[in-house]
C-alpha positions as CSV (number, residue, x, y, z in Angstrom):
1,M,0.8,20.0,-11.2
2,E,-2.5,20.6,-13.1
3,L,-4.6,17.5,-13.8
4,S,-4.8,18.6,-17.4
5,D,-1.0,18.3,-17.6
6,F,-0.8,14.8,-16.3
7,N,0.3,12.4,-19.0
8,I,-1.7,9.2,-18.4
9,P,0.0,7.0,-21.1
10,R,3.4,8.0,-19.9
11,F,2.5,7.1,-16.3
12,L,0.9,3.8,-17.3
13,A,4.1,2.9,-19.1
14,T,6.0,3.1,-15.7
15,Q,3.6,0.5,-14.1
16,A,4.6,-3.2,-14.3
17,L,1.1,-4.2,-15.5
18,F,1.3,-1.9,-18.6
19,S,5.1,-1.5,-19.2
20,H,5.1,-4.0,-22.2
21,L,2.3,-2.3,-24.1
22,S,2.8,-0.3,-27.3
23,P,2.0,3.4,-27.5
24,E,-1.2,2.6,-29.3
25,E,-2.3,0.2,-26.5
26,L,-1.4,2.7,-23.8
27,T,-3.4,5.3,-25.6
28,R,-6.4,3.0,-25.7
29,I,-6.2,2.2,-22.0
30,A,-5.6,5.9,-21.1
31,A,-9.0,6.7,-22.8
32,G,-10.7,4.7,-20.0
33,C,-8.8,6.3,-17.1
34,T,-9.6,9.2,-14.9
35,V,-7.3,11.1,-12.6
36,R,-8.5,12.9,-9.5
37,R,-6.9,14.8,-6.7
38,L,-8.0,13.9,-3.2
39,A,-7.5,15.9,0.0
40,K,-6.6,14.2,3.3
41,A,-9.6,12.1,4.6
42,D,-11.4,12.2,1.3
43,T,-13.2,8.9,0.4
44,V,-12.1,6.8,-2.5
45,F,-15.0,4.3,-2.2
46,R,-17.2,2.9,0.5
47,Y,-18.2,-0.7,1.4
48,G,-21.1,-1.8,-0.7
49,E,-20.6,0.6,-3.6
50,P,-20.3,-0.8,-7.2
51,C,-16.8,-1.8,-8.2
52,N,-16.4,-0.9,-11.9
53,E,-12.7,0.2,-11.9
54,F,-9.4,-0.4,-10.1
55,H,-7.1,2.3,-8.8
56,V,-3.4,3.3,-8.8
57,V,-1.9,5.7,-6.4
58,V,0.2,8.3,-8.2
59,L,1.1,10.5,-5.3
60,G,0.1,10.3,-1.6
61,Q,-1.2,7.3,0.3
62,V,-4.5,5.5,0.6
63,K,-5.7,3.2,3.4
64,L,-8.0,0.2,2.9
65,F,-10.0,-0.5,6.0
66,A,-13.0,-2.4,7.4
67,L,-15.5,-1.1,10.0
68,S,-17.0,-3.3,12.7
69,P,-20.7,-3.0,13.5
70,M,-19.6,-0.9,16.5
71,G,-17.7,1.5,14.2
72,Q,-14.2,0.2,15.1
73,E,-11.7,0.6,12.3
74,K,-9.3,-2.1,11.2
75,V,-6.7,-1.0,8.6
76,I,-6.2,-3.8,6.1
77,E,-3.5,-2.3,3.9
78,L,-1.7,1.0,3.2
79,I,-1.3,1.8,-0.5
80,S,1.7,3.8,-1.5
81,P,2.6,5.5,-4.8
82,G,2.8,3.1,-7.7
83,Q,0.7,0.5,-6.0
84,S,-2.8,-0.6,-7.3
85,F,-5.8,-1.9,-5.5
86,A,-9.3,-3.4,-6.2
87,E,-8.2,-5.0,-9.5
88,A,-9.2,-8.5,-8.3
89,L,-12.6,-7.5,-7.0
90,M,-13.3,-5.6,-10.2
91,F,-13.6,-8.9,-12.2
92,T,-16.1,-10.4,-9.8
93,G,-18.9,-8.1,-10.5
94,K,-19.5,-7.6,-6.8
95,P,-19.5,-4.4,-4.8
96,Y,-16.5,-3.1,-2.7
97,I,-15.9,-5.2,0.4
98,L,-13.8,-2.6,2.1
99,N,-13.5,1.2,2.5
100,A,-10.8,3.3,1.0
101,Q,-9.7,6.8,2.1
102,A,-6.9,9.1,1.3
103,L,-4.4,9.5,4.2
104,T,-2.7,12.5,2.7
105,S,-3.1,14.8,-0.3
106,T,-3.3,12.1,-3.0
107,L,-3.3,11.9,-6.8
108,L,-5.3,8.8,-7.9
109,L,-5.6,7.2,-11.3
110,S,-8.6,4.9,-11.9
111,V,-8.8,2.4,-14.7
112,S,-12.3,1.4,-15.9
113,K,-13.2,-2.3,-16.0
114,Q,-14.5,-2.0,-19.6
115,V,-11.3,-0.7,-21.1
116,I,-9.4,-3.7,-19.4
117,L,-11.9,-6.2,-20.8
118,N,-11.6,-4.7,-24.2
119,E,-7.8,-5.0,-24.1
120,I,-8.0,-8.6,-23.0
121,Q,-10.3,-9.4,-25.9
122,L,-7.7,-7.8,-28.3
123,D,-4.7,-9.5,-26.7
124,P,-5.4,-12.5,-24.3
125,R,-1.8,-12.2,-23.1
126,F,-2.8,-9.1,-21.3
127,S,-5.0,-11.2,-19.0
128,M,-1.9,-13.2,-17.9
129,R,-0.2,-10.0,-16.8
130,M,-3.3,-9.0,-14.9
131,L,-3.3,-12.4,-13.2
132,A,0.4,-12.1,-12.3
133,G,-0.2,-8.8,-10.7
134,I,-3.1,-10.0,-8.7
135,S,-1.2,-13.1,-7.6
136,R,1.7,-11.0,-6.3
137,R,-0.7,-8.9,-4.4
138,L,-2.4,-11.9,-2.9
139,H,1.0,-13.4,-1.9
140,G,1.8,-10.2,-0.1
141,L,-1.5,-10.2,1.8
142,V,-1.0,-13.9,2.8
143,H,2.5,-13.1,4.0
144,D,1.0,-10.2,6.2
145,I,-1.6,-12.6,7.7
146,E,1.1,-15.2,8.5
147,S,3.3,-12.5,10.1
148,G,0.4,-11.3,12.2
149,A,-0.5,-14.8,13.3
150,L,3.0,-16.2,13.9
151,H,4.9,-13.2,15.2
152,S,4.7,-11.3,18.5
153,G,3.8,-7.7,18.6
154,M,7.4,-6.7,19.2
155,Q,8.5,-8.7,16.1
156,R,5.7,-7.1,14.0
157,V,6.9,-3.6,14.9
158,I,10.6,-4.5,14.3
159,G,9.6,-6.0,10.9
160,Y,7.8,-2.8,10.0
161,L,10.7,-0.6,10.9
162,L,13.1,-2.8,8.9
163,R,10.8,-3.4,5.9
164,D,12.7,-0.9,3.7
165,T,16.2,-1.5,5.0
166,P,18.8,-0.1,2.6
167,P,21.1,-2.6,1.0
168,D,23.9,-3.8,3.3
169,A,22.6,-1.6,6.2
170,T,22.1,-4.6,8.4
171,A,25.4,-6.2,7.5
172,D,27.4,-3.0,7.9
173,N,25.2,-1.9,10.8
174,T,24.8,1.5,9.2
175,P,22.3,3.8,11.0
176,Y,19.5,5.2,8.9
177,T,16.2,7.0,9.4
178,V,12.7,5.7,8.9
179,S,9.9,8.3,8.5
180,L,6.5,7.0,9.4
181,P,4.3,7.9,6.5
182,V,1.1,8.1,8.5
183,S,0.0,8.3,12.1
184,K,1.2,5.8,14.7
185,G,-2.5,4.8,15.3
186,T,-2.9,3.9,11.6
187,I,0.3,1.9,11.5
188,A,-0.7,0.1,14.8
189,S,-4.1,-0.9,13.2
190,R,-2.3,-2.2,10.2
191,L,-0.1,-4.4,12.4
192,S,-3.2,-5.5,14.5
193,L,-1.9,-3.7,17.6
194,T,-3.4,-1.0,19.8
195,P,-1.8,2.5,19.5
196,E,-0.8,2.3,23.1
197,Y,1.1,-1.0,22.6
198,F,2.8,0.3,19.4
199,S,4.1,3.3,21.3
200,K,5.2,1.2,24.2
201,V,7.3,-1.0,21.9
202,L,8.9,2.0,20.3
203,H,9.9,3.4,23.6
204,E,11.2,0.0,24.8
205,L,13.4,-0.1,21.6
206,E,14.6,3.4,22.3
207,A,15.4,2.5,25.9
208,A,17.4,-0.4,24.6
209,G,19.5,1.9,22.5
210,L,18.3,0.4,19.2
211,I,16.4,3.4,17.9
212,R,15.9,7.1,18.5
213,I,12.5,8.7,18.1
214,D,11.9,12.2,16.8
215,K,8.2,12.6,16.2
216,R,7.6,10.6,13.0
217,D,11.3,10.2,12.2
218,I,12.8,7.1,13.8
219,L,16.6,6.7,13.6
220,I,17.6,3.0,13.4
221,L,20.8,3.2,15.4
222,N,21.8,-0.5,15.3
223,P,20.0,-2.3,12.4
224,A,21.7,-5.7,13.1
225,S,20.8,-5.7,16.8
226,L,17.3,-4.5,16.0
227,A,16.8,-7.4,13.6
228,R,17.9,-9.8,16.4
229,H,15.9,-8.2,19.1
230,G,12.8,-10.0,20.3
231,M,13.7,-13.2,18.4
232,P,12.8,-16.4,20.1
C-alpha cells in the first residue's frame, strides 16, 4: 500500500478514541496526522527527545523500552496494531522517558499535540474520551506490574501464552496455536525474565505434554491443564 493511498480519517474512525467524531471532526484531526513506514529496528523516538505527538500502530509492532546506564535493555511494553502510546506524556510538556523501536516492518500514524488541543477547545467532551483511553492504558500497566510482582516466572509465561485464549477453548479444552509475534528474548524481557529462563519454562511445559513448540508457533495442547499448571 502506498502511503498516499492511506485514508487517515477512515482509519481514525476505527479507533475507540475517535469513533464518535463526525466526518468534519475526523478531517480536522487528520490534517494534524502523519503516516510513516518503518523498517525493522527503525527508531520511533529516543529517551529525552521532545514529545509533541502520540502514536498509533496501524500495521506491525513497536516496543517501548528503557536502557540501563550499562546499556541493558528492559522491554516495558509491546504495542500491536490499533494500540496507541505516548498520549499521556504528550500533555505533560516533558520529553520522552522511554525509547520506541519498530520490531517489524511497521506503519505508524502520529497525531500532533496541537490538533488534539484544538479539538478539546472546540468540544470539551473530547478530553473525557482522551482521559478514558489514558486510564485504560494505565490500568493495563498496573495489572502488568502486579502480575510481575505477585506471580512466579512459570505463571507469567503461562499467562502470556493464554492471554488471547479463544472463547470456550479452556472450557472445551480445544487445542490452538499461539504464534510469538517477536523474538523469545523480547518477550522474556517484557515478562522480566531472562531469555534462558523463558526457554527453559517453554521446554518444561512441552515435556509435561501441555504445549508443542515449532519455532515461533506454540501449539497449546491442553488449555485447561496449562491454566492450572504452576498454580499454588
